[in-house]
Every structure is written in C-alpha cells, then in structure tokens.
C-alpha positions as CSV (number, residue, x, y, z in Angstrom):
1,X,-29.0,90.3,-14.6
2,X,-25.8,90.1,-16.6
3,X,-22.6,91.6,-15.3
4,X,-21.4,94.6,-17.3
5,X,-17.9,93.3,-17.6
6,X,-15.5,90.5,-16.8
7,X,-11.8,90.9,-16.1
8,X,-9.1,88.5,-17.1
9,X,-5.6,88.5,-15.9
10,X,-3.3,87.6,-18.8
11,X,0.2,86.3,-18.2
12,X,2.9,85.3,-20.6
13,X,3.3,81.5,-20.4
14,X,6.7,80.2,-19.5
15,X,6.3,77.7,-22.4
16,X,5.4,80.5,-24.8
17,X,2.1,82.1,-25.6
18,X,-0.4,83.5,-23.1
19,X,-2.7,82.3,-20.3
20,X,-5.8,84.1,-19.2
21,X,-7.7,83.7,-15.8
22,X,-11.0,85.4,-15.0
23,X,-11.4,87.2,-11.7
24,X,-14.4,86.0,-9.8
25,X,-15.3,83.2,-12.3
26,X,-13.7,79.8,-12.9
27,X,-12.7,80.5,-16.5
28,X,-9.2,79.8,-17.8
29,X,-7.8,79.6,-21.4
30,X,-4.6,79.8,-23.2
31,X,-3.3,80.5,-26.8
32,X,0.0,80.9,-28.7
33,X,-0.6,84.5,-29.8
34,X,-2.4,87.5,-28.2
35,X,-4.8,87.7,-31.1
36,X,-5.7,84.0,-30.7
37,X,-6.1,84.5,-27.0
38,X,-8.7,87.2,-27.5
39,X,-10.8,84.7,-29.6
40,X,-10.3,82.0,-27.0
41,X,-11.4,84.3,-24.2
42,X,-14.6,85.3,-26.1
43,X,-15.4,81.6,-26.7
44,X,-14.7,80.6,-23.1
45,X,-17.0,83.4,-21.8
46,X,-19.8,82.4,-24.3
47,X,-19.5,78.8,-23.1
48,X,-19.4,79.7,-19.4
49,X,-22.6,81.9,-19.2
50,X,-26.1,81.0,-20.2
51,X,-27.7,82.9,-23.1
52,X,-28.0,86.6,-22.2
53,X,-26.3,86.2,-18.9
54,X,-22.8,87.0,-20.0
55,X,-21.0,90.4,-19.6
56,X,-21.2,93.2,-22.2
57,X,-17.4,93.8,-22.0
58,X,-14.4,91.6,-21.6
59,X,-11.3,93.4,-20.1
60,X,-7.9,91.8,-20.5
61,X,-5.3,92.9,-18.0
62,X,-1.9,92.0,-19.4
63,X,0.8,91.4,-16.8
64,X,4.4,91.5,-18.0
65,X,7.7,91.2,-16.2
66,X,10.3,93.4,-18.0
67,X,13.9,93.1,-16.9
68,X,16.3,95.9,-18.0
69,X,20.0,96.3,-17.2
70,X,20.8,98.8,-14.4
C-alpha cells in the first residue's frame, strides 16, 4: 500500500539555491530556484517508488534562518 504523503525538509543551500531531503526515505535533490526544486522533488519521488507505490502528496517543509537586528 502506498503512503499517503512524503515529507521533505528543504534548506537554503550555502552555495545558493535549495536542497531537499525526504524524511524516512533516502531521497535527496537540489535546485537553483524553489520552483525548479518542486519539479526535481516530484521527479525524484517518481524514480524512487515503483509504479503505484508512491505517495499521493508531497509536503515541503521549508527551513529558513532569518537574522534581524536587535
């Protein structure tokens, strides 16, 4: 039975762009823009799971460090 969703933790890459790692699966991808990352994540999930075994929903959890002056 397919999982209903898969969750990716998305970080801003120190070199620029974004990196995404799946929780509970060995899936990793990266891209220069957030829009491109969404396509790369979809493609990585399709490649990782056999036909019909993939999740119905992909959730991206974006982690950002924001520094503001005190």
